[in-house]
N, C-alpha and C positions, 0 to 999 in steps of 0.2 A: 099607294098600293105597292106591296113588294111583289116582284114578278117571280113566277116559278117556271123553271126550265126543265120540266119533267116529262114532256110529251115524246121524247125520242126523235124529234125532228123539229128544226127551227121554224118551219112553216106552221106546224101544228102548235108550237109554243106561241107564235104570233096570234093564231086564232084563239088561244087560251087566255089572251089579255082581256077578254070579257068573261066575267064570272056570272054564274046563276043566270044564264040566258033565258030559261023558261019562267023563272019566278020574278025576281028583281035584279035585272041586269046591272052589273057594276062594270063600267068601262074603265080599264086601267090606262087607256091612252086618251086622256081628255084634252091634252095640249101637245104641241110639237116637242116640248121638253121631255115629256113622258116617253115619246117614241125614241128620242135620243138616248135616254136612260135605259130603255129596253134593249136597244141595239148594243150599247156598251156592256150590258150585263150578260149577253149571250155569247158563250165561248166560241160558237161556230161562226161568229160574224166579226168583222173588223170594228174597232171603235177608235176614237169617237167619230160620230158623223153629225152633221148639222141638218136640221129639218126646218124648212120654211112651211107656210101654211098649205101650199099646193101639194108639196111632197107628202106632208102629213095626211092630207085628205086621200091621196093616192094609196098610201100605206093602209089607211082604215078601209078603203074600198077593197084592196087586196086581201086584207084580213078577213073580211066578211065573205068574199068569194071562196077563200080557202076553207073557212068553216062550213059554208053551204055544201061544197063539194065533198068535204070529209064526211059531213053528216049524211049526205046522200049515199056515200060508200058504206058507212056503218049500217044504214037502213036497207042497203041493197036495192036502191032505186036509181033510175037514170040521173046522170049529172044535169044540173041546171045549166041551160045553154048560155045565159048571160054571165054566169060565174065562170064558165069555161072561157069565154071571150076575154074576161078581165085577166085571168091567170095566163092564158096563152099570150096575150099582148104583153103583159109584164115580163114574161120569160124571154122575150126577144130583146130586152134592154141590155145595157153594158154588163160585161162580166167583171167580177172581182179579180184583182191581181193576186196571184199566188206565187210565193217564193219559199223555197226550201233552204234551210240552213242547218247548222249543227244544233241550233236551239229549237228546231222543229219547223212547223209551217207558219207562215206569216201571211195574213190576208190584208188587203188594202183596197179601198174604194169609197166612193161617196154613197149617199143614200140611194140614188138611182141604181147603182150597182147592187147595193144590199137588197133592195126590193126585187130586182131581177133574179138574184141568187135565191131569195125566198120563194119566188114563183116557180123557179126550176126545181127547187127542193120539193115543193108541193106537187108538181107534175110527176117527179120521180116516185114519190111515195104513193100517190093516187093511181099511177099507172101500174104499179107492181101488184100482180095478182096474188103474190105470196105474202104481201104485207098485211098483218092482222091489226086492223084499226078497231078501236073500241072507245065507247064512251065511259067515263068514270062511273063506278058503281055507287058513289055517294049521291043520295037523292038530289041535293041542290047543285051539284057540280055538273057542268055541261062540257068539261074539257074532253077533247078527243085525243087519244094517245096511241102510239105504236107499241103493240105488245110483243116484246121479243123474249118473254119468259118461256121457260121450258114448259111445253104443253099448252102454251098460250093461256095460262091460268091467272094472269094478273087481273085484279079486280078494280083497283083504284088508279088514278092518274099519278099519285105520289103518296107514299107512306106518311111523310111529314105532315102534309096538309089534310088530306082526305082519309087515308087509311087509319091514322090515329084517332080522328074524330069518330068514324064508324065503330072502331073497336072500343073506344071509351064509352060511347053511348050504349052499345050492347052490354058492356060490363055493368053500367049503371042500371040498365033495365033488368038484368039478371039479379042484381042485388035487391032491387025494389020488389021483384016478383018473389024472391025468397024471404022477404020481410026483414032483411038485414039492415042495420042502421048505416047511414052514410059513413064513408071513411073519416077518420078523425082529422080535424083541421079544415073541415069544409063548411 
């Protein structure tokens, strides 16, 4: 699975490592190596890190808690207490080390610090009353993202994956409805 970092928050990107949650869930974090690859690919986290089985299971537990709370927020319902406990406990872990240089910000830390950072990131976005969280508008996508667009008009988690699929399907439907032949080469 190729990971997408389109949610506008690394904690929400972690929650997005499970696709199609309602229909046929696809877990992008099937093994510790997948988690290591996900962390290395996230610009807002240090890389590389090493994940053992226990840390991997902690990460998946944190991911599910983040998703449940974000989904609660999107639906306007009270937060799940068990998920709150998981995130709040994880947020008390070690912090990433931050260093500023002429080349910019450098983050360092092990997987425990990464998970703690992700939990704090989730706390910050979920506690922000002005943060506009939405679920992707593509029917099979369940990714939750932070909408920072003007007027909060963003519809999809990302244009590359979901927006293009929706637009292409709508185009094909319009052509079929108009009785037009399919485009050449198909």
